[in-house]
MARTORFI-100450 format. One line per 10 residues: number of its first residue (from 0); their letters; for each residue z negated, x negated, y of C-alpha. Coordinates in steps of 0.05 Angstrom, whole numbers, padded with zeros to 5 digits, always signed. Layout:
NUM = A = Z/X/Y ~ ... .
***
This chain:
0 = MSNAAVTAAT = -00957/-00623/+00696 ~ -00998/-00576/+00659 ~ -00995/-00550/+00580 ~ -00965/-00488/+00599 ~ -00909/-00512/+00635 ~ -00896/-00561/+00586 ~ -00895/-00510/+00532 ~ -00853/-00467/+00572 ~ -00800/-00525/+00586 ~ -00801/-00537/+00506 .
10 = SSRANAAGKS = -00789/-00463/+00492 ~ -00728/-00454/+00540 ~ -00698/-00528/+00512 ~ -00707/-00495/+00439 ~ -00682/-00429/+00459 ~ -00623/-00465/+00497 ~ -00610/-00506/+00432 ~ -00610/-00450/+00393 ~ -00564/-00406/+00430 ~ -00508/-00467/+00432 .
20 = ALARLGEAFV = -00511/-00471/+00353 ~ -00505/-00402/+00346 ~ -00441/-00411/+00403 ~ -00416/-00463/+00365 ~ -00422/-00424/+00301 ~ -00393/-00367/+00331 ~ -00336/-00413/+00351 ~ -00327/-00438/+00290 ~ -00328/-00376/+00251 ~ -00271/-00345/+00303 .
30 = GRLVILIPYL = -00224/-00407/+00291 ~ -00232/-00400/+00219 ~ -00217/-00326/+00218 ~ -00155/-00336/+00267 ~ -00129/-00391/+00213 ~ -00152/-00342/+00153 ~ -00114/-00279/+00177 ~ -00046/-00306/+00165 ~ -00059/-00333/+00100 ~ -00094/-00263/+00078 .
40 = WLVFFFLIPF = -00030/-00229/+00106 ~ +00017/-00274/+00061 ~ -00036/-00262/-00003 ~ -00038/-00186/+00001 ~ +00038/-00175/+00021 ~ +00077/-00229/-00004 ~ +00042/-00267/-00054 ~ +00013/-00206/-00100 ~ +00077/-00175/-00091 ~ +00114/-00227/-00119 .
50 = VIVFKISLSQ = +00069/-00239/-00170 ~ +00074/-00161/-00189 ~ +00150/-00168/-00191 ~ +00151/-00235/-00231 ~ +00109/-00200/-00283 ~ +00157/-00139/-00292 ~ +00211/-00186/-00302 ~ +00180/-00213/-00358 ~ +00173/-00143/-00391 ~ +00217/-00107/-00433 .
60 = TAIAMPPYTP = +00259/-00036/-00414 ~ +00227/+00024/-00440 ~ +00245/+00096/-00440 ~ +00182/+00115/-00404 ~ +00150/+00117/-00339 ~ +00152/+00065/-00313 ~ +00210/+00049/-00349 ~ +00187/-00020/-00376 ~ +00132/-00041/-00425 ~ +00070/-00065/-00381 .
70 = VLGFKDGISG = +00047/-00133/-00399 ~ -00015/-00179/-00375 ~ -00056/-00114/-00363 ~ -00133/-00107/-00368 ~ -00128/-00043/-00411 ~ -00160/-00079/-00469 ~ -00200/-00126/-00431 ~ -00201/-00200/-00422 ~ -00179/-00215/-00497 ~ -00120/-00162/-00487 .
80 = FFAGFRDLNF = -00099/-00193/-00417 ~ -00094/-00271/-00451 ~ -00067/-00235/-00517 ~ -00012/-00207/-00474 ~ +00016/-00277/-00463 ~ +00050/-00272/-00535 ~ +00090/-00212/-00510 ~ +00124/-00245/-00442 ~ +00193/-00271/-00452 ~ +00243/-00294/-00406 .
90 = DNYVLLAQDA = +00307/-00255/-00434 ~ +00322/-00224/-00372 ~ +00328/-00292/-00344 ~ +00374/-00311/-00400 ~ +00415/-00255/-00391 ~ +00423/-00273/-00311 ~ +00443/-00339/-00332 ~ +00500/-00315/-00381 ~ +00527/-00257/-00351 ~ +00580/-00282/-00302 .
100 = LYLKAYVTSV = +00571/-00226/-00260 ~ +00504/-00238/-00228 ~ +00524/-00306/-00220 ~ +00583/-00280/-00180 ~ +00540/-00236/-00140 ~ +00492/-00293/-00118 ~ +00556/-00341/-00098 ~ +00593/-00284/-00058 ~ +00524/-00269/-00024 ~ +00512/-00337/-00007 .
110 = IIAAISTVLT = +00577/-00343/+00019 ~ +00580/-00281/+00061 ~ +00519/-00301/+00089 ~ +00537/-00366/+00107 ~ +00604/-00352/+00144 ~ +00570/-00291/+00177 ~ +00511/-00339/+00207 ~ +00567/-00387/+00231 ~ +00605/-00332/+00267 ~ +00541/-00302/+00298 .
120 = LLVGYPIAYG = +00520/-00375/+00322 ~ +00590/-00384/+00358 ~ +00585/-00305/+00383 ~ +00510/-00321/+00401 ~ +00501/-00388/+00431 ~ +00548/-00370/+00501 ~ +00508/-00307/+00510 ~ +00441/-00340/+00502 ~ +00465/-00406/+00545 ~ +00495/-00352/+00600 .
130 = MARAPATIRP = +00426/-00311/+00606 ~ +00389/-00377/+00607 ~ +00426/-00400/+00665 ~ +00428/-00332/+00700 ~ +00383/-00318/+00760 ~ +00309/-00319/+00740 ~ +00316/-00246/+00774 ~ +00360/-00216/+00724 ~ +00340/-00251/+00663 ~ +00288/-00197/+00637 .
140 = TLLMLVILPF = +00344/-00146/+00641 ~ +00393/-00189/+00605 ~ +00338/-00193/+00554 ~ +00330/-00122/+00554 ~ +00398/-00111/+00538 ~ +00398/-00151/+00480 ~ +00342/-00117/+00452 ~ +00365/-00048/+00468 ~ +00400/-00036/+00399 ~ +00339/-00042/+00360 .
150 = WTSFLIRVYA = +00316/+00024/+00392 ~ +00372/+00057/+00359 ~ +00366/+00064/+00283 ~ +00397/+00007/+00233 ~ +00427/+00061/+00200 ~ +00463/+00099/+00254 ~ +00493/+00041/+00282 ~ +00521/+00016/+00213 ~ +00549/+00086/+00213 ~ +00580/+00084/+00284 .
160 = WIGILKPEGL = +00623/+00026/+00261 ~ +00655/+00064/+00203 ~ +00676/+00110/+00262 ~ +00707/+00058/+00300 ~ +00739/+00019/+00240 ~ +00760/+00067/+00195 ~ +00848/+00077/+00197 ~ +00842/+00135/+00244 ~ +00779/+00106/+00278 ~ +00769/+00085/+00354 .
170 = LNQLLLAIGI = +00794/+00015/+00347 ~ +00863/+00035/+00317 ~ +00872/+00087/+00368 ~ +00863/+00036/+00419 ~ +00908/-00015/+00394 ~ +00963/+00030/+00378 ~ +00959/+00063/+00449 ~ +00961/-00007/+00480 ~ +01019/-00024/+00438 ~ +00987/-00086/+00404 .
180 = IDERLIILNT = +00997/-00058/+00332 ~ +01054/-00014/+00304 ~ +01014/+00007/+00248 ~ +00943/+00024/+00231 ~ +00902/-00036/+00205 ~ +00856/-00026/+00149 ~ +00793/-00060/+00165 ~ +00745/-00012/+00141 ~ +00723/-00024/+00055 ~ +00738/-00101/+00067 .
190 = YTAIFIGIVY = +00702/-00167/+00075 ~ +00728/-00170/+00154 ~ +00687/-00110/+00164 ~ +00623/-00133/+00126 ~ +00630/-00190/+00176 ~ +00634/-00157/+00238 ~ +00577/-00109/+00217 ~ +00529/-00164/+00200 ~ +00550/-00213/+00267 ~ +00537/-00140/+00309 .
200 = SYLPFMVLPL = +00465/-00128/+00268 ~ +00440/-00188/+00268 ~ +00466/-00219/+00336 ~ +00398/-00209/+00370 ~ +00370/-00248/+00320 ~ +00406/-00307/+00333 ~ +00406/-00297/+00415 ~ +00335/-00293/+00425 ~ +00307/-00362/+00394 ~ +00369/-00400/+00425 .
210 = YASLEKMDYS = +00352/-00368/+00491 ~ +00277/-00391/+00483 ~ +00301/-00458/+00471 ~ +00357/-00454/+00527 ~ +00309/-00426/+00573 ~ +00261/-00478/+00570 ~ +00307/-00541/+00580 ~ +00306/-00587/+00638 ~ +00380/-00577/+00663 ~ +00364/-00635/+00705 .
220 = LIEAAKDLGC = +00381/-00680/+00658 ~ +00455/-00645/+00657 ~ +00457/-00661/+00735 ~ +00439/-00732/+00717 ~ +00490/-00739/+00667 ~ +00551/-00719/+00709 ~ +00523/-00758/+00768 ~ +00527/-00818/+00715 ~ +00604/-00798/+00701 ~ +00591/-00755/+00640 .
230 = PPTSAFWKIT = +00643/-00690/+00631 ~ +00613/-00629/+00618 ~ +00635/-00623/+00545 ~ +00603/-00692/+00529 ~ +00539/-00667/+00575 ~ +00534/-00611/+00530 ~ +00543/-00640/+00459 ~ +00498/-00707/+00477 ~ +00444/-00669/+00516 ~ +00450/-00589/+00518 .
240 = FPLSLPGVIA = +00458/-00575/+00444 ~ +00409/-00626/+00417 ~ +00356/-00598/+00453 ~ +00371/-00527/+00430 ~ +00373/-00548/+00356 ~ +00303/-00517/+00345 ~ +00333/-00446/+00371 ~ +00398/-00462/+00329 ~ +00358/-00472/+00264 ~ +00314/-00415/+00277 .
250 = GCLLVFIPAV = +00370/-00364/+00289 ~ +00413/-00394/+00228 ~ +00351/-00382/+00181 ~ +00331/-00309/+00217 ~ +00408/-00292/+00205 ~ +00416/-00327/+00131 ~ +00357/-00303/+00095 ~ +00364/-00221/+00107 ~ +00439/-00226/+00098 ~ +00442/-00258/+00034 .
260 = GEFIIPDLLG = +00401/-00196/+00009 ~ +00440/-00142/+00055 ~ +00457/-00076/+00015 ~ +00465/-00024/+00074 ~ +00530/-00066/+00110 ~ +00566/-00081/+00046 ~ +00554/-00015/+00015 ~ +00582/+00027/+00078 ~ +00626/-00021/+00111 ~ +00647/-00062/+00049 .
270 = GSQTLMIGKT = +00667/-00005/+00007 ~ +00644/+00007/-00075 ~ +00685/-00060/-00095 ~ +00646/-00106/-00054 ~ +00594/-00147/-00102 ~ +00531/-00172/-00065 ~ +00466/-00188/-00096 ~ +00431/-00139/-00057 ~ +00478/-00076/-00085 ~ +00476/-00113/-00151 .
280 = LWNEFFQNRD = +00397/-00107/-00151 ~ +00400/-00034/-00124 ~ +00444/-00011/-00177 ~ +00406/-00045/-00233 ~ +00339/-00013/-00201 ~ +00363/+00065/-00191 ~ +00430/+00067/-00226 ~ +00406/+00032/-00289 ~ +00335/+00040/-00288 ~ +00323/-00027/-00310 .
290 = WPVSSAVAVI = +00269/-00053/-00275 ~ +00260/-00116/-00308 ~ +00331/-00145/-00302 ~ +00327/-00128/-00229 ~ +00257/-00151/-00220 ~ +00290/-00218/-00251 ~ +00348/-00212/-00198 ~ +00294/-00205/-00139 ~ +00260/-00268/-00164 ~ +00316/-00311/-00165 .
300 = LLLLLIVPIM = +00337/-00290/-00099 ~ +00274/-00299/-00069 ~ +00271/-00371/-00100 ~ +00337/-00380/-00078 ~ +00317/-00371/-00003 ~ +00247/-00401/-00006 ~ +00256/-00469/-00039 ~ +00310/-00489/+00010 ~ +00274/-00470/+00070 ~ +00209/-00505/+00040 .
310 = LFQRAQARAQ = +00245/-00569/+00026 ~ +00272/-00568/+00103 ~ +00212/-00556/+00131 ~ +00177/-00616/+00091 ~ +00241/-00660/+00116 ~ +00227/-00638/+00183 ~ +00151/-00653/+00186 ~ +00166/-00718/+00157 ~ +00221/-00730/+00214 ~ +00169/-00717/+00263 .
320 = EQDR = +00114/-00760/+00230 ~ +00160/-00819/+00234 ~ +00186/-00804/+00307 ~ +00106/-00807/+00321 .
***
């Protein structure tokens, strides 16, 4: 082989090696970027706003704009920033612990959200199960019907329930016409109306993850259980429900978390006497103009939701490791 041919072969191999190295670097960069983007999203749209709210919760109310005394600012440089730690206080959190109103609002919100989540699960599971067992040709249509309410404004849908549930509304007129009741039912401005509104509004959040779990399930397991003499009810509780637990957990979290801080439904359907933490936070922020206290309420609410979820995810990860 001539020297020119050897040189050309060596050069081509070097170029190929360089291209492969660049390709590996590009793939590694893309892989890290795909992982980095969600973390950047959480930092900019969760962590930084949380830090800002937490900083406001440690300040004092002031008659100014904004209506609080700014703390931990860089107006006076780095030394002023560290000197601002002396102005921090937890008086707002002490107020939340001492005032029974806030404690009652938290407890009421959690109870209402928990009951609403259970009711949504009871309503949503049969719907998701029916969708998963329906013929494959009509499943897209059923899925679209579940998503269809999202095409209408959330506020308009809640206002529509006022027209249905009020004493002279459509529901009472129908029940009176059929003869089921003799007097008009008082449903609006009660906790029953809140449960109805939450279940209706958040039902798609329960149905969609349940459908995703049930649709992937191997239904030959049910047939095998029936062949072995297992009754349908026992087959459901021993096979179908355990296999759908990931969808149940995801749906319950998607309903419970926003329901705890719900404001519009309790305000419109529950009336002025309804005490929930979302409404309390709105009153502190807009009516009382007490941004530090409202920020403290928001921080406690966030911790109330995030900490149990993190503990649950850690326990679930440990269970998966033990199964392996």
